[in-house]
C-alpha positions as CSV (number, residue, x, y, z in Angstrom):
1,X,-116.3,-6.0,28.9
2,X,-115.7,-4.7,32.2
3,X,-112.8,-2.0,32.4
4,X,-110.3,-4.1,34.4
5,X,-110.3,-6.8,31.1
6,X,-109.0,-3.9,29.2
7,X,-105.2,-4.2,29.8
8,X,-105.6,-7.8,29.7
9,X,-106.6,-6.9,25.8
10,X,-104.3,-4.2,25.0
11,X,-101.4,-6.1,26.4
12,X,-102.8,-9.3,24.2
13,X,-103.1,-7.5,21.1
14,X,-99.3,-5.8,21.8
15,X,-98.2,-9.4,22.4
16,X,-99.2,-10.7,18.8
17,X,-97.8,-8.0,17.1
18,X,-94.3,-8.0,18.8
19,X,-94.9,-12.0,18.0
20,X,-95.4,-11.4,14.0
21,X,-92.6,-8.4,14.3
22,X,-90.0,-11.0,15.3
23,X,-91.2,-13.9,13.5
24,X,-91.1,-11.5,10.0
25,X,-87.5,-10.3,11.3
26,X,-86.3,-13.6,11.5
27,X,-87.6,-14.7,8.4
28,X,-85.8,-11.7,6.8
29,X,-82.6,-12.3,8.1
30,X,-83.0,-16.2,7.1
31,X,-83.7,-14.8,3.5
32,X,-80.8,-12.9,3.6
33,X,-78.7,-15.2,4.0
34,X,-80.3,-17.6,1.1
35,X,-77.0,-17.3,-1.4
36,X,-79.0,-19.3,-3.8
37,X,-78.7,-16.4,-5.9
38,X,-75.3,-15.6,-5.9
39,X,-72.8,-16.6,-8.8
40,X,-73.3,-19.8,-11.0
41,X,-76.7,-20.5,-8.9
42,X,-78.0,-17.2,-10.1
43,X,-77.1,-18.5,-13.8
44,X,-78.7,-22.1,-13.0
45,X,-81.8,-20.6,-12.0
46,X,-82.3,-18.5,-15.2
47,X,-81.2,-21.1,-17.4
48,X,-83.7,-23.2,-15.5
49,X,-86.5,-20.7,-16.0
50,X,-85.9,-20.3,-19.7
51,X,-85.5,-23.7,-20.1
52,X,-88.8,-25.0,-18.9
53,X,-90.6,-22.0,-20.9
54,X,-89.0,-23.3,-23.9
55,X,-89.7,-26.5,-23.6
56,X,-93.6,-26.3,-23.1
57,X,-93.7,-29.3,-20.5
58,X,-95.4,-30.4,-17.6
59,X,-94.4,-27.6,-14.9
60,X,-94.8,-30.1,-12.3
61,X,-91.9,-32.6,-13.0
62,X,-89.2,-29.9,-13.7
63,X,-90.2,-27.9,-10.5
64,X,-89.8,-31.5,-8.4
65,X,-86.7,-32.4,-10.6
66,X,-85.5,-29.0,-9.6
67,X,-86.6,-29.3,-6.0
68,X,-84.4,-32.4,-5.7
69,X,-81.3,-30.8,-7.1
70,X,-81.6,-27.6,-4.8
71,X,-81.9,-30.3,-2.0
72,X,-78.3,-31.4,-2.6
73,X,-76.7,-27.8,-2.3
74,X,-78.8,-26.4,0.5
75,X,-80.9,-26.8,3.5
76,X,-84.5,-27.5,3.2
77,X,-85.5,-23.5,3.8
78,X,-83.3,-22.5,1.2
79,X,-84.0,-25.0,-1.7
80,X,-88.6,-24.4,-0.9
81,X,-87.9,-20.6,-0.9
82,X,-85.6,-21.1,-4.2
83,X,-88.9,-23.2,-5.6
84,X,-91.0,-20.4,-4.5
85,X,-88.9,-18.1,-6.4
86,X,-89.0,-20.1,-9.8
87,X,-92.9,-20.1,-9.4
88,X,-93.1,-17.2,-9.2
89,X,-90.6,-16.2,-12.5
90,X,-93.0,-18.8,-14.2
91,X,-96.1,-17.5,-13.2
92,X,-95.2,-13.5,-14.3
93,X,-93.7,-14.9,-17.1
94,X,-90.2,-12.7,-16.4
95,X,-87.8,-12.4,-19.0
96,X,-84.6,-13.9,-17.6
97,X,-82.9,-13.9,-22.1
98,X,-80.5,-11.0,-21.3
99,X,-78.8,-12.6,-18.2
100,X,-78.8,-16.5,-20.2
101,X,-77.3,-14.5,-22.5
102,X,-74.6,-13.4,-20.6
103,X,-73.7,-16.9,-19.3
104,X,-71.5,-17.0,-22.5
105,X,-68.8,-15.2,-20.5
106,X,-68.7,-17.7,-17.2
107,X,-65.9,-20.3,-16.9
108,X,-65.2,-23.4,-18.8
109,X,-65.5,-25.1,-15.5
110,X,-69.2,-23.2,-15.2
111,X,-70.6,-23.7,-17.8
112,X,-70.5,-27.6,-17.9
113,X,-71.8,-27.2,-14.7
114,X,-74.4,-25.6,-16.3
115,X,-75.2,-28.1,-19.3
116,X,-75.0,-31.0,-16.6
117,X,-77.7,-29.5,-14.3
118,X,-79.5,-28.5,-17.9
119,X,-79.5,-32.5,-18.8
120,X,-80.2,-33.2,-15.1
121,X,-83.7,-31.1,-15.5
122,X,-84.9,-32.7,-18.9
123,X,-83.7,-35.9,-17.2
124,X,-86.4,-35.2,-14.3
125,X,-89.4,-36.6,-15.5
126,X,-87.8,-40.0,-16.9
127,X,-87.6,-39.4,-20.3
128,X,-85.8,-36.4,-22.4
129,X,-87.8,-35.3,-25.3
130,X,-86.7,-34.0,-28.8
131,X,-87.4,-30.4,-27.8
132,X,-85.1,-30.8,-24.4
133,X,-82.7,-32.1,-26.5
134,X,-82.8,-29.4,-29.2
135,X,-82.4,-26.7,-26.7
136,X,-79.6,-28.4,-24.8
137,X,-77.9,-28.0,-28.2
138,X,-79.1,-24.3,-28.7
139,X,-77.4,-23.4,-24.8
140,X,-74.0,-25.2,-25.4
141,X,-73.7,-23.4,-28.9
142,X,-74.7,-20.0,-27.1
143,X,-72.5,-20.5,-24.4
144,X,-69.8,-21.4,-27.0
145,X,-68.6,-24.8,-25.6
146,X,-67.1,-27.0,-28.2
147,X,-68.8,-29.6,-30.2
148,X,-66.2,-32.1,-28.4
149,X,-67.4,-31.7,-24.9
150,X,-70.7,-31.5,-25.5
151,X,-70.7,-34.7,-27.1
152,X,-68.9,-35.5,-23.9
153,X,-71.5,-34.8,-21.5
154,X,-74.1,-35.8,-23.6
155,X,-72.5,-39.0,-23.6
156,X,-73.2,-39.4,-19.7
157,X,-77.0,-39.3,-20.0
158,X,-77.2,-40.7,-23.3
159,X,-76.1,-44.3,-24.3
160,X,-74.8,-44.7,-27.4
161,X,-76.9,-48.0,-28.0
162,X,-80.5,-46.2,-27.0
163,X,-79.6,-43.9,-29.8
164,X,-78.6,-47.0,-32.4
165,X,-81.5,-49.1,-31.1
166,X,-83.8,-48.9,-33.7
167,X,-85.7,-51.8,-32.7
168,X,-89.5,-51.0,-31.2
169,X,-88.6,-48.3,-29.3
170,X,-90.6,-47.0,-25.9
171,X,-90.7,-43.3,-27.4
172,X,-88.6,-41.5,-29.7
173,X,-87.0,-39.4,-26.8
174,X,-85.7,-42.8,-25.5
175,X,-83.6,-43.1,-28.7
176,X,-82.4,-39.5,-28.0
177,X,-82.2,-39.0,-31.6
178,X,-82.2,-35.8,-33.6
179,X,-82.7,-34.3,-37.4
180,X,-81.0,-37.7,-39.3
181,X,-83.0,-40.0,-37.0
182,X,-85.7,-38.2,-37.1
183,X,-85.6,-38.1,-40.9
184,X,-84.9,-41.4,-40.7
185,X,-88.3,-42.2,-38.9
186,X,-90.1,-40.5,-41.9
187,X,-88.2,-42.4,-44.4
188,X,-87.4,-39.6,-45.8
189,X,-84.2,-37.4,-46.6
190,X,-83.2,-35.0,-44.1
191,X,-83.0,-32.4,-46.5
192,X,-86.6,-33.0,-48.3
193,X,-88.7,-30.4,-48.8
194,X,-91.1,-29.8,-45.9
195,X,-94.7,-30.9,-48.4
196,X,-92.5,-34.3,-48.5
197,X,-92.3,-34.3,-44.8
198,X,-95.5,-33.1,-44.3
199,X,-96.7,-36.1,-46.1
200,X,-94.8,-38.6,-44.9
201,X,-95.9,-37.8,-41.1
202,X,-99.5,-37.8,-42.7
203,X,-99.2,-41.2,-44.1
204,X,-97.5,-43.0,-41.5
205,X,-99.2,-41.7,-38.2
206,X,-102.4,-43.1,-40.2
207,X,-101.2,-46.5,-40.2
208,X,-99.8,-46.3,-37.0
209,X,-102.9,-44.6,-35.0
210,X,-103.7,-46.4,-31.8
211,X,-107.7,-46.1,-32.8
212,X,-106.9,-49.0,-35.5
213,X,-105.9,-51.3,-32.9
214,X,-108.6,-50.5,-30.8
215,X,-109.9,-54.2,-31.4
216,X,-106.3,-56.1,-31.1
217,X,-105.8,-55.5,-27.1
218,X,-104.1,-53.7,-24.7
219,X,-100.9,-54.6,-25.7
220,X,-101.3,-54.3,-29.6
221,X,-102.5,-50.6,-29.0
222,X,-100.0,-49.2,-26.4
223,X,-97.3,-50.6,-29.3
224,X,-99.5,-48.5,-31.6
225,X,-99.2,-45.9,-29.2
226,X,-95.3,-45.8,-28.7
227,X,-94.6,-46.1,-32.5
228,X,-97.0,-42.8,-33.1
229,X,-95.6,-41.0,-30.4
230,X,-92.0,-41.6,-32.0
231,X,-93.4,-40.4,-35.7
232,X,-95.1,-37.3,-34.0
233,X,-92.1,-36.5,-32.2
234,X,-90.0,-37.0,-35.1
235,X,-91.9,-34.4,-37.4
236,X,-92.3,-32.3,-34.8
237,X,-88.6,-31.8,-34.2
238,X,-88.2,-31.2,-38.0
239,X,-90.7,-28.6,-38.0
240,X,-89.1,-27.0,-35.0
241,X,-85.2,-26.9,-37.0
242,X,-86.9,-25.8,-39.8
243,X,-88.8,-23.0,-37.7
244,X,-92.1,-23.9,-39.2
245,X,-95.3,-23.3,-36.7
């Protein structure tokens, strides 16, 4: 390199340094203007993290739902920033329990907003599992929301005719059932000893296992898969409600 080229090289390096410095400052300014982590949005954030960890379902589906929800509230840059932070919290397994438990101090209106938000997250993948419903039940009790108010919110997302539709439901979760209906699916009393619950589950699982319908065509297999899923989710919900691992 000739000596005459050095000034040009130094100038280019300095220009790059200044460019990245300015870009970094601009990003910091933009991030400092993001208000999602203040007030109610902060509670929604920690409830979302806790909800995803509890349900142990497909994280990608929940994140897509969360991003769609936040995109309605904020500009695209802010929504993506929130999504990035949510992913980081989920990967690092950050504890949000303490913050969530403080939500019982929120106003009644804000509690309702959080419950509506969580119902939307539960339905973001097109279905609502019994684990999600169980979580929502625990949250409304944690926040000291009345049974009547919770039922009204739930009714917005769960139609009564779906709840009572016993003929060929697509999945257990599409019926939006809880303990009494889970017991009915297994043909047992909801207070039955767990050994009876387990025996009923195993019997029905054998009867409706999709492998038994392998020679009867795709339609029969699909129907068996749905029924098998109903039985499994009913059993899992009873296990969860009784604290059985």
